[in-house]
C-alpha positions as CSV (number, residue, x, y, z in Angstrom):
1,X,51.0,52.1,51.0
2,X,50.2,55.8,50.3
3,X,46.9,57.3,49.5
4,X,47.8,57.6,45.9
5,X,48.8,53.9,45.6
6,X,45.5,52.9,47.1
7,X,43.5,55.1,44.6
8,X,45.2,53.3,41.9
9,X,44.3,50.1,43.2
10,X,40.8,51.0,43.5
11,X,40.4,52.7,40.3
12,X,42.1,49.1,39.0
13,X,39.8,47.3,40.6
14,X,36.7,49.6,39.2
15,X,38.3,48.9,36.0
16,X,38.2,45.3,36.2
17,X,34.6,45.3,37.6
18,X,33.4,47.1,34.5
19,X,35.4,44.9,32.2
20,X,33.7,41.7,34.0
21,X,30.4,43.3,33.5
22,X,31.0,44.1,29.9
23,X,32.1,40.9,29.5
24,X,29.2,39.1,31.4
25,X,26.9,41.4,29.3
26,X,28.4,40.1,25.8
27,X,28.1,36.7,27.2
28,X,24.4,37.3,27.8
29,X,24.1,38.7,24.6
30,X,25.9,35.9,22.6
31,X,23.7,33.3,24.8
32,X,20.6,34.9,23.8
33,X,21.8,35.0,20.3
34,X,22.7,31.1,20.2
35,X,19.1,30.2,22.0
36,X,17.5,32.4,19.4
37,X,19.4,30.7,16.8
38,X,18.5,27.3,18.2
39,X,15.0,28.2,18.7
40,X,14.9,28.9,14.7
41,X,16.7,25.6,13.9
42,X,14.1,23.6,16.3
43,X,11.0,25.6,14.7
44,X,12.5,24.7,11.2
45,X,13.0,21.4,12.1
46,X,9.6,20.9,13.6
47,X,7.8,22.4,10.2
48,X,9.8,20.0,8.1
49,X,8.9,17.1,10.1
50,X,5.4,18.3,9.7
51,X,5.8,18.9,5.9
52,X,7.3,14.9,5.5
53,X,4.2,13.6,7.7
54,X,1.6,15.5,5.5
55,X,3.6,14.5,2.6
56,X,3.2,10.9,3.5
57,X,-0.3,11.0,4.2
58,X,-1.3,12.4,0.9
59,X,0.9,9.5,-0.8
60,X,-1.1,7.1,1.3
61,X,-4.6,8.5,0.3
62,X,-3.2,8.8,-3.5
63,X,-1.8,5.0,-3.3
64,X,-5.3,3.8,-1.8
65,X,-7.2,5.9,-4.0
66,X,-5.6,4.8,-7.1
67,X,-4.5,1.3,-6.3
68,X,-7.1,-0.4,-8.9
69,X,-5.7,1.9,-11.7
70,X,-3.2,-1.0,-13.5
71,X,-6.4,-3.1,-13.2
72,X,-9.0,-0.8,-14.3
73,X,-6.7,-0.1,-17.3
74,X,-6.5,-3.8,-18.0
75,X,-10.5,-4.3,-17.6
76,X,-11.1,-1.4,-20.3
77,X,-10.2,-3.4,-23.4
78,X,-12.5,-6.4,-21.8
79,X,-15.4,-3.9,-21.7
80,X,-15.0,-2.8,-25.4
81,X,-15.0,-6.1,-26.4
82,X,-18.0,-7.2,-24.4
83,X,-19.7,-4.1,-25.7
84,X,-18.7,-5.1,-29.4
85,X,-20.0,-8.8,-28.6
86,X,-23.3,-7.7,-27.5
87,X,-23.4,-5.3,-30.6
88,X,-22.7,-8.2,-33.1
89,X,-25.2,-10.5,-31.0
90,X,-28.2,-9.4,-33.4
91,X,-26.1,-10.3,-36.6
92,X,-24.7,-13.9,-35.2
93,X,-28.5,-14.8,-35.4
94,X,-27.8,-16.2,-38.4
95,X,-25.8,-19.3,-37.1
96,X,-22.1,-17.8,-37.6
97,X,-19.6,-18.5,-35.0
98,X,-18.6,-14.7,-34.8
99,X,-20.4,-14.2,-31.4
100,X,-19.1,-17.1,-30.1
101,X,-15.5,-16.1,-31.1
102,X,-15.7,-12.7,-29.8
103,X,-16.7,-13.9,-26.2
104,X,-14.0,-16.3,-26.4
105,X,-11.6,-13.4,-27.3
106,X,-12.9,-11.3,-24.7
107,X,-12.3,-14.1,-22.1
108,X,-8.9,-14.2,-23.1
109,X,-8.4,-10.8,-22.8
110,X,-9.9,-10.9,-19.3
111,X,-7.4,-14.2,-18.3
112,X,-4.4,-11.7,-19.7
113,X,-5.5,-8.9,-17.6
114,X,-6.0,-11.4,-14.3
115,X,-2.7,-12.7,-15.0
116,X,-0.8,-9.1,-15.7
117,X,-2.5,-8.1,-12.2
118,X,-1.6,-11.4,-10.1
119,X,-4.8,-12.9,-10.0
120,X,-4.8,-16.8,-10.4
121,X,-7.2,-19.0,-10.8
122,X,-7.9,-21.7,-8.1
123,X,-9.3,-25.0,-10.0
124,X,-8.6,-27.8,-7.6
125,X,-10.1,-30.6,-9.2
126,X,-8.6,-34.1,-7.9
127,X,-6.2,-32.0,-5.3
128,X,-6.5,-32.6,-1.7
129,X,-9.0,-30.5,0.1
130,X,-7.5,-27.0,1.7
131,X,-9.8,-25.3,3.8
132,X,-8.1,-22.0,3.2
133,X,-8.6,-22.2,-0.3
134,X,-11.9,-24.4,-1.0
135,X,-15.0,-24.2,0.7
136,X,-16.8,-27.7,0.7
137,X,-20.4,-27.7,-0.4
138,X,-21.2,-31.3,-0.1
139,X,-19.1,-34.6,0.5
140,X,-20.0,-37.6,-2.0
141,X,-18.7,-41.1,-1.1
142,X,-15.9,-42.0,-4.0
143,X,-13.2,-44.3,-4.5
144,X,-10.0,-43.1,-3.8
145,X,-8.5,-41.2,-1.2
146,X,-10.9,-39.4,1.0
147,X,-11.0,-35.6,1.2
148,X,-10.2,-35.0,-2.6
149,X,-12.0,-32.4,-4.5
150,X,-14.2,-34.4,-6.9
151,X,-16.1,-31.4,-8.3
152,X,-15.5,-27.7,-8.9
153,X,-19.0,-25.9,-8.8
154,X,-17.2,-22.8,-8.9
155,X,-13.6,-21.6,-9.2
156,X,-11.7,-19.4,-6.8
157,X,-9.2,-16.8,-7.0
158,X,-5.9,-15.6,-5.4
159,X,-4.5,-12.1,-5.8
160,X,-0.7,-12.5,-4.6
161,X,-1.3,-15.6,-2.9
162,X,-4.2,-14.3,-1.0
163,X,-7.6,-15.7,-1.5
164,X,-10.1,-13.5,-3.2
165,X,-12.8,-16.0,-3.3
166,X,-12.5,-19.6,-2.2
167,X,-13.7,-22.2,-4.9
168,X,-16.8,-23.9,-4.2
169,X,-16.3,-27.7,-4.3
170,X,-17.6,-31.1,-3.6
171,X,-15.1,-33.4,-1.4
172,X,-15.0,-37.1,-1.5
173,X,-15.4,-39.1,1.5
174,X,-14.4,-42.7,2.5
175,X,-17.0,-45.6,1.2
176,X,-18.5,-47.4,4.1
C-alpha cells in the first residue's frame, strides 16, 4: 500500500467518523425534541385530569347544595295556601266551611308534593310489626295474631324506600 492510498483511507475514516458524529448529534436533537414533546403532552394530560377532577367536585357540591330544589319548589304553593288560610281565618269565624276547605286543599297539595318527590306515608294499621319501619310505643293484649299494629299514634314516612321517620305504633300481644 502506498502512502497516498493510506492517506485516502485515513481521510475516509475521518469523514465517516465526522458523519457518525453528525448523525449522533442529529439523533440526540431528535430525542430531545421527542422528550420535550412527550413532556408537554404529559403536562397537558395532567392539567386536563385536574380540570376534570375540579369540575366533578363542583358538580358534587352543586348537587348537594341544590338537592332539595325540586322539593322546595313543590312546597311553595303549600306555603302560599297556608298563608291564605291564615288570612281567611278571621273571615271563617262566622261558621262557614271556607277555612276547613282551604286547609283540606292545602293538605292535598302537600300530599301531591310528597308523592311527586318520592315521599310515601307509612300508616301500618293491622299490619305485622316491622322494627325497620315502625317504632313500638307500647303493647296491649288483644284478640288475634300477636305483633300486629293495632293503633298508629304518628304516621311514618319513606323517601324512595328509605325510612325518614318510623311510624309510632301500639302493638298487640297475646292474651294471657
